[in-house]
C-alpha positions in Angstrom: 2.9 29.4 -9.1 6.0 31.5 -9.8 9.4 29.8 -10.1 12.9 31.1 -10.4 15.3 30.7 -13.4 19.0 30.1 -13.0 21.8 29.6 -15.5 22.6 25.9 -15.7 26.2 24.6 -15.6 27.7 23.6 -18.9 29.9 20.7 -17.6 28.4 17.5 -19.2 27.4 14.7 -16.8 28.9 11.2 -17.2 26.6 8.5 -18.4 25.8 6.0 -15.6 24.3 2.6 -16.7 23.1 1.9 -13.2 20.5 4.6 -13.0 17.3 5.3 -14.9 17.4 9.0 -13.9 17.8 11.7 -16.6 20.9 13.2 -15.0 22.0 14.9 -18.2 18.9 17.1 -18.0 18.4 17.5 -14.2 20.5 18.7 -11.3 19.3 17.7 -7.8 20.3 20.2 -5.1 18.3 19.5 -1.9 16.1 16.9 -0.3 13.5 17.4 2.5 12.5 14.0 3.9 9.9 13.2 6.4 9.5 9.5 7.4 7.4 7.6 9.9 8.9 4.3 11.2 6.3 1.5 11.4 7.8 -1.5 13.1 4.6 -3.5 13.1 4.3 -3.3 9.3 8.1 -3.2 8.7 7.8 -0.1 6.5 8.8 3.6 6.3 6.2 6.0 5.0 6.3 9.7 4.3 7.2 12.4 1.8 10.4 13.1 -0.2 10.6 16.6 -1.5 13.2 17.4 -4.1 14.6 20.8 -5.2 16.1 20.6 -8.6 17.1 22.6 -11.7 16.7 21.7 -15.3 20.0 21.7 -17.2 18.4 21.0 -20.6 14.9 21.2 -22.0 12.8 18.4 -20.4 9.2 17.3 -20.4 9.7 15.0 -17.4 11.9 14.0 -14.5 12.9 10.3 -14.2 13.8 8.8 -10.8 15.0 5.5 -9.6 12.8 3.3 -7.4 12.7 -0.3 -6.2 9.7 -1.8 -4.5 8.2 1.5 -3.5 4.5 2.3 -3.3 3.9 5.9 -4.6 0.6 7.4 -3.7 0.9 11.0 -4.9 3.2 13.5 -6.7 3.2 17.3 -6.7 5.2 19.6 -8.9 5.4 23.3 -7.9 2.5 22.6 -5.5 0.1 21.1 -8.0 -0.8 17.4 -8.5 1.3 15.9 -11.3 0.9 12.8 -13.5 3.5 10.1 -13.0 4.1 6.6 -14.4 6.0 3.5 -13.2 8.0 1.8 -16.0 9.0 -1.9 -16.4 10.8 -3.5 -13.5 14.4 -4.5 -14.0 15.7 -7.4 -11.8 18.8 -5.4 -10.7 18.0 -1.8 -11.3 14.4 -1.6 -10.1 11.7 0.5 -11.7 12.0 3.9 -13.4 9.4 6.5 -12.2 8.6 9.2 -14.8 7.1 12.5 -13.5 5.5 14.8 -16.0 6.5 18.5 -15.8 4.0 21.4 -16.5 4.5 23.4 -19.7 5.8 26.4 -17.7 8.6 24.5 -16.1 10.3 22.7 -19.0 13.0 25.2 -20.0 16.7 25.0 -19.0 17.3 27.0 -15.8 13.8 26.2 -14.3 14.0 25.6 -10.6 11.4 23.0 -9.5 10.1 21.4 -6.3 8.8 17.9 -6.6 7.0 16.2 -3.7 6.5 12.5 -3.6 4.3 10.7 -1.0 5.3 7.0 -0.8 6.0 4.0 1.4 8.7 1.3 1.4 7.9 -2.4 1.6 8.9 -5.1 4.1 11.2 -6.6 1.5 13.1 -3.3 0.9 16.7 -4.1 -0.1 17.8 -0.9 1.6 16.5 -1.8 5.1 17.2 -4.4 7.7 14.4 -5.0 10.1 15.4 -6.9 13.3 12.8 -8.4 15.6 13.6 -8.1 19.4 15.1 -11.6 19.4 17.9 -10.4 17.1 18.9 -7.4 19.3 21.1 -7.4 22.3 18.4 -6.3 24.7 15.7 -8.7 23.4 12.9 -6.2 24.2 12.5 -3.8 21.2 13.0 -4.2 17.4 15.6 -2.3 15.4 15.9 -1.1 11.8 18.9 0.2 9.9 19.6 1.2 6.3 22.4 0.2 3.9 22.1 2.1 0.6 25.4 1.3 -1.0 25.8 0.7 -3.8 22.4 1.2 -5.5 19.9 0.5 -2.8 18.9 4.1 -2.0 16.2 3.7 -4.6 14.5 1.1 -2.3 14.5 3.8 0.5 13.1 6.7 -1.5 12.6 7.9 -5.1 15.8 9.4 -6.1 18.6 9.8 -8.8 20.5 6.9 -7.4 23.9 7.7 -8.9 27.2 9.1 -7.4 27.1 12.1 -9.7 23.8 13.3 -8.1 24.9 15.0 -4.9 22.5 16.9 -2.6 22.1 18.4 0.8 19.2 17.3 3.0 17.1 18.0 6.0 14.9 15.2 7.5 12.4 14.4 10.2 12.3 10.9 11.5 9.2 10.0 13.5 9.8 7.0 15.8 8.1 5.2 18.8 8.5 6.8 22.2 11.0 4.2 23.3 13.3 4.6 20.3 16.0 6.9 19.2 16.4 8.0 15.5 19.8 8.6 13.9 20.7 9.7 10.4 23.8 10.5 8.4 23.4 14.1 9.3 23.7 16.6 12.3 20.8 16.2 14.8 18.8 19.4 15.1 16.6 18.5 18.1 13.5 16.5 18.9 9.9 17.1 19.7 6.7 15.3 20.6 4.8 13.7 17.7 1.2 12.5 17.5 0.5 9.1 19.0 3.0 9.4 21.8 5.9 9.2 19.3 9.0 11.4 19.0 10.1 13.4 15.9 13.9 13.8 15.4 15.1 16.5 13.1 18.4 16.4 11.1 20.4 18.7 8.8 23.1 17.7 6.3 24.8 20.8 4.8 27.5 18.8 2.9 26.3 17.5 -0.5 26.3 13.7 -0.5 25.4 11.0 -3.1 22.3 8.9 -2.4 24.3 5.9 -1.2 25.4 7.9 1.9 21.9 8.6 3.0 21.5 6.5 6.2 19.3 5.9 9.2 19.1 3.7 12.3 16.2 3.4 14.8 16.1 1.4 18.0 16.6 1.5 21.7 19.9 3.3 21.6 22.2 5.3 24.0 25.4 7.3 23.3 28.8 7.7 24.9 31.2 10.5 24.0 34.6 9.2 22.8 36.1 12.5 21.7 35.5 16.2 21.6 33.1 15.9 18.7 32.4 12.2 18.4 30.2 9.7 20.1 29.3 6.0 19.8 25.7 4.8 19.7 24.6 1.3 20.7 22.0 -0.6 22.7 22.1 0.1 26.5 23.5 -3.3 27.3 26.5 -3.0 25.1 27.2 0.7 24.8 29.9 0.8 27.5 31.8 -2.0 25.7 31.4 -0.3 22.4 32.9 3.0 23.8 
């Protein structure tokens, strides 16, 4: 498969002791994320697709993970070998993805696709049963990735120096609304009577600003370009 070459920047990246990722060799530019919300299992499952450029010669890309179940990896559309390293109690587990020989030179533009699922114990997600919500009818889930918990939400370079734009699709139950740290780009019907919400984030962000919330939510406008979201029973008070 053909791939483009670009001239990599020459500004050195700072060393970050809180990430396993090889940021000195790789620049992450865009994320395409598709996630299904499974309230019964208290997990998210889907695919994270990264667009990146090699800044230095590299035989692999290393990402941060914590408690993720990775089922498959593709590089430039072909199945790729990957390995999970030793788990660190605070930093999680490094994930090393092998690159093909034709895509190891500086300036190589790559697409890496990772199929995975979170776990119920994800440190990035808070799963609330109906009893813990205002309405007491439906469950609720929200994320908190700061400071280094994005690696428990998706495989990523979990460091402030790695900024990226993203687009996302969030598939939720029919009774729920999905929100993310991005501009909503519409919704559509999904299999199983669910709803798929689309999002676009054109401003590059670090991984800790990636966020989502899913529940029985309504919004009220509080300004010309802003709104507040909350459960129906409390949204008026919140506005």
